[in-house]
N, C-alpha and C positions, 0 to 999 in steps of 0.2 A: 205296935208303933208304926210299922211299915204301912199297915192298912190305913191308919189315920192319915198319914202323909200322902198317900197315894188318893185317898178321897178328897182331902183339903187341895191338892194340886189339880184334880179333876174340876172341883168347884170353882178354883181361881181361874182356870182357863175357860170356864163357862161364863164367868161374869163379863159384862159388856165393858169394852175397852174405852177408857178415857185418856187422851193424850196427857203424858206426864207434864207438859208445859202448858197445860189449859189455864186460862185465867180465873176459873172458878173451881172451887174445890169439888170433886166429884162426891155424889151422895151415895153411900152404900146402898145398893138396889134392895137388899134385903138380909136379914141376919143369916149368918152362915147356916144356922139350924134349919132354917126355911128352905134353903137350897138343897138339902140332904133328903134322901128316900128314907123311910122307916129302917130299911136294911143297913144303910149307910150310918144311920144314927147309932144304931146298935152295934154294928162292927166297930166303929170308932170310939164307943163309950162317951160320945159327947154330953148324952143327957146326964152323966155322972159329974158333970162339971158345974160349978157354981155361976151364976148369971155374970159375975166379975170376971170369971176365968173365961167364959164364952166371949165376953166382950173383949178381954186381953187378946185371945186368939183371933178375933175378928180384925182387931187392930193391927196384929202382927202379919195377918194375910194382906191387909191394905197396904203396909209398907213393903212387903214381899213383891206384891203385884206392881207397885210404882217401881221398884228396883228392876224387875224383870222387864218391865215396859221400856225403862231407861236403857238397859242393856241392850235389848234388841233393837231400839232405835239407834244406838250408838254404833252397833256392829253394821247395821243397814247403812249408816253414813260412813263407815270405813274408819271411824275413830277408834283410837286406841283408849282402853280404860286404864287410868292410873291408880294403881293399888296404894293402899296407905302402907308405909313402912312398919307400922307397929300394930298391935291389936287394939290398942286404946291410944288415942291421941290426946293429950291434955296441954293446952297452951291458952293464949288470950288472943282477942281481936287486936290487930294493930291499930291502935287510935280510937277515935270516937265510933260509937255503935248507935244506930237509932232503929235498929230492927231489920226485917226484911220484907219483901213483896215481890212476886214475880220470879225472877231468875237472878236474884242478888249475889254478888261476888263478895266473898270474905276473904280479906288478906289477914294472915295470921303472924304473930310475933315470932314463930318457928320458921318463917320463910314460905310456908305453904299457902296455896290460894285454893278455895273450894268454892263452889257454885251451888246454889239452891237448885234443886230438881223438882220439887214437889209444889203443887199449887197452894200457896197459902200465904198469909200475911200476918205480921206480928210486930208490935211497936214496943220499943223499950229504950230509952235514952240512958246510955252509960258509957263510961271512959274504960276502955280496954276490958270488957268482961272475960271472965274465964269461960272457956268452951272445951267441950269433951266431944271427940268424934269416935264412934265405935266401928268396929269393922264391918257393921252391916250398913255403914254409910249414913248413920243417923247423927246428926250433931244436936248437942245440947248446949245452951247458953246460960250461964247463971242468971237467975231473975226470971227466967222464961219457963213456964210450966210444959210447953209442948217441945216435942222433938222434931226435927227438921231433916228431910232426906236430902243429901248433898252429894255431889260428885267432886273429886279432886281434879283440878285443871293444871296445877303445877306444884 
């Protein structure tokens, strides 16, 4: 398992950097399996995964890369990262919701304020939809099928 993590981290670092606040979603340069040498593929056992598992792993790496990039930018700017108080935050958007685009700020009914950090856009019109924020800084909004990388600002 340590070998897999080491190889994945090496592949992650080798990926071209795209600013977390870019206006267009970055395209994955190549599947993770294409970035690995035959020895790495054998050592990690990645060839034993199903295509769906490889895709899930690639998506996880994309989220990890975005979070690592955001953390690096935040530290370089001297900003403090606000940690979530719980492992899993469940609450609702405070008021009307029409989706996100760019760097949308989300005011929640529990008093917290979160901001979008990943480049994406999604539209959904709802009144106080339920949201879940995981410790990995991924927010899910009821009625939307994708997760959104966020940072807590208050």
